[in-house]
N, C-alpha and C positions, 0 to 999 in steps of 0.2 A: 503495501500501498504507501502510494508517495504521500511524503509527509506536506503538513502544513504550513503556507508559508505565515511569518508574523513579522514585526517591524523589530527592527533593531533601531535605538537612536544613536548609537556613538559615532556613526560619521556624518547622522542625518542634519544636512543643514534647513530644512522646515518642518519644526516638529509636529506643532497643533495643524499644520494641514497635511501632513503623512499622516496622523493616528488617525483623524476624521477618514481619509480616502480609505484609509488599511481597516477600519471598524465600517464603514459603508460596504468594502468588498467581503463582508465574512470573515474576515482577520479574526480569530479570537485571543492572539498573546498581541503585547504588546512590552520589549524590554530596556531597559533604562539602568540609570544609576546617577548617585546623588553626584558624581565627578564629570559628569556628562555635559557637551556644552558650557563648558567652562563653569559648571555648579550650577544651569538655570533648565537642566534637562524636567526633573521632574515637576516645576510648578509651571513651563509651557505644557506639560502635559495635564495637569489637572482639568480644565475644561474639556477636552476631549473625553478624560474619566467619566466629570462627571455625568457628562451627554449622551454616553454609553455607557450604561452601569454595568452591561452583560461582556463588557472586553477586561477581558484579562490582565493583570500588569505584573512582571516582575522586575526585580529591583537590586539593588545591591551594599554592602556593606565590606567597606575596606580600604579603597581608595576612597580619600577628599581631597578638594583644593585647598588653596592656603586660606581663605578667609572661613571655609568651614572648620577647617583646622584651629583656627584663631578662635571662634566661637565655643568650640570642644574646650578648648584650654579656660576661657571664661567661665564654663559651665562645670570646669573641676573634673572633667572624665577624661580630659588626658596632660599630661605635663607637655612644657616646649620642647624637649627632646624628641618627643614621640609626634608630634605635631610637626615639626620637621620633617619626618621621614614620608607625612603624605599619606601612609597606610597605615592601620591598625585592625586586630582582629580582639584588643584588650576587651572581656568581657563589657566595663563599665561602657566602654565605645560603641560597642556592638547594641546593646541596649538603646543608649542616646538618638544614635546614628537612625535605628528602627521607628522610634518615635519620630522624627525629624522626616524623613520618608515618609512614614500614612499624611504627617501635618502638609507637605509640600505637594503628595499628589491628591490630598483631598480625601482618601479612601480610610476609613474606620479599619478596615481589616484586608491586607495584602495577601495577595495571593500567593506567591513567591518572593523570600529574601534569600538570597544568593550572596555567601562569603565572595568577594572578588578576590581572584588569585589567590589566591592562601598562602603559596607557594612562595610569596615574597616576605612571608612572616619571618620565618625563620630560616635562611637561605646555610643546606649544609647541613642542618641538625634536622634531621626524620622524627627520633622522637617527640623536642620540643615543637616541630611545626604538627601533630599530631595531637599534644595536649591542646595547643592553643585551637586548634579547631574542634577539639573535643568538647572546651568550655565556652568557645562563641556556639557551638549546636545547643548546648545548655541553656544559656539565653533567649535562642528562639526559640527552645521548646516553653519556657515561660511563656513566649511570646505568643504561643500557641492555645497552651493553657489561656491565657487571658483574652483570647479572643481577638487578637493584633491580627495574626498570621495565619495563613491555612497552613501552608508547608515550607521546605528553604532546602536549598541545596549549595554546592558550587559552582562556578562561574570561570573557570581554569584556563589560560594561554595554555603551558606547558607543563602542569602539574599532573595532569594523568599520562600523556606522552613517555614525560620523564619516570613515570612510578616514583615519585616522591609521597602518593597516596594513590590508590587503588579504590576502584569502585565496589569491592567488599571490605576495604578498610575504612571507606566512607561509613558505611551503614554499620558498620561494629561499633564507630566511635558515635555515632546518631543512636544506637542501642543505648550504650555505655550513657551517654550523655541525658535519655530520656528515663536510664533507668528500665527497658525494658520497651513497650510497645513505643516506636520513635516516627516523625513526621520528616525525615529526610523522604522531597519530591522528584529531585531534578539534578540534574548536571546539566553546565552549558562548555561546550570546546570547539575550539576551530575544525573544518571539516571542508575540505577544497579539493581541488583538483593540485593543488599546491603540497596543502597537509592532508596526504594519504593516509598516511598512518593508521587514523582509525578505520578509513575503507577499507584499506587490505585487510587487519586482522577483524574485522568482521566477516569480511568473506570467509575469515579460514576459521569463523565460530570465537575468535578470540578480542583480547582487548577491553576495552571500557562499554562500548556501546552492547554486544552479546549480556555483559554483567548488568549492565543497565535494565535492560530487557525484561531479564529473568528475576530482578527486584520491582519490577513494576513503576520504575523511575521515566520521568517526563526528558527527554533529551532533544536540547536546543543546541542546532550547529550554527556557532558564528562563524563569521569572514567568511561565506562560501564562494563570494569574488574575490576573495583575499585583500581587502582594504579598497576596492575597485580593479583592481590591477591586470588581474586574470583575463578578460575578455580578451585584452590587447595579447595576450598571448597565448593564446588559442585562435587558430585560424578555421576557416569555413572548413574545409578538410576533416579537423576533428572534431568539430560540432554536427558535419554530418554523419561521421561514425556513432556518434552519441544517439542521435536522432536525426534522420534528413530535414531538413525545412525549418531545424532550431536554430537562432541566432545562435552565435558562441557567448554570450550571455545566459543564453534561457538552456545552453547545454551543460554548463557549468551549475546552474544553481538544479537542472533534472537531475544530474549525475549525483547530487549533494543530498538530495529529494527523497533519490529510492536508495539512499545507503541501508544496508536494513539497521532497524534500532532508534534514525532520528525520526523523532516526531514532528520539529518544529524546525523550518530552517531560517532564520533571521537576517533581514532584509533591509539595512537602509536607504531604502529607494525615498529621496525625496520628490522627487519629478512623478508627476500621473504616470508618462508612458513607462518608466522603470519599471513600478511596479505592478501596472499592465503587463506589460514582456514576463516579467519572473510570475506573474499570477498565473498565466498562461501557461509556462512553462510546466509549474507545477499540477497543472490541471492534465496533464499528458499522462498515459497508462504508465507506470513506472519503468524502469529500466529491471533488465533481468541481472540476476547474482552472474551470469556467463557473460553480459553486455559489459556488467561491470568491471568484471576479473580480465577482458579484453581490452576495456580503456587505461586502467592501471597498470596494465602490463605494458601498453604501447607508452606510456607515460612513465613507467619505472626504465624503458629500454634504453641505452647510452644511443 
């Protein structure tokens, strides 16, 4: 089954308009973070979320802007040294940022709160990183109990690929944080024809995607066009190999949307034509596993 398109706001230049367009097209999810759009993304999204109460939102805690860091220091949840780092998984900060996210987004309850690149917290110290993730999960479990958050997870760039944590370890840390039944609900990671490792692993029944499927987790594929660079790297011949009649951008999106285990493809489409192009791509029948093996084989060859 082809994954669904969702709005990603990391590189989105017209967030309010893009959110309204995504909701009108039937998209079910929009993804954001407190540091996106120089700290303005969540407040820019709020009117669209109010107008479309059924639109689910995933946001994050971890990275923050300098202005947010100053606010956190003033509110006593970070000291100056931690604020200068621009990233924190400290329980007091996670609790504070989650409340701030709710206020900025105008939602009493957040559908997903993701730890944002947690691998940044303790580079090279796996036990310390796992303790920090567990303690942050414990705060998010509190938020679930309070009715402020429905589920939580991890949004990572390199953590899963470099195996500083695995899906199985995240599940175990969540269970430990919850003291039993947990609310870990999603992982977000880059999946594209540049960052193919999750696709290749999934085709062999290995890696984070099959593990996420087995656990019933939502999988959000970020950077499917590799920051907008990928369509220029894919010629029409390769696009036609993927699916005749598609543009290079559509072919790239369909490949990610067809990857086993992916449930949502995050696209930062600022303009209506780009969104429609991608929506038309994911409306196509999913690529077969054999076709995905052929594509990744071609791209992996020297």
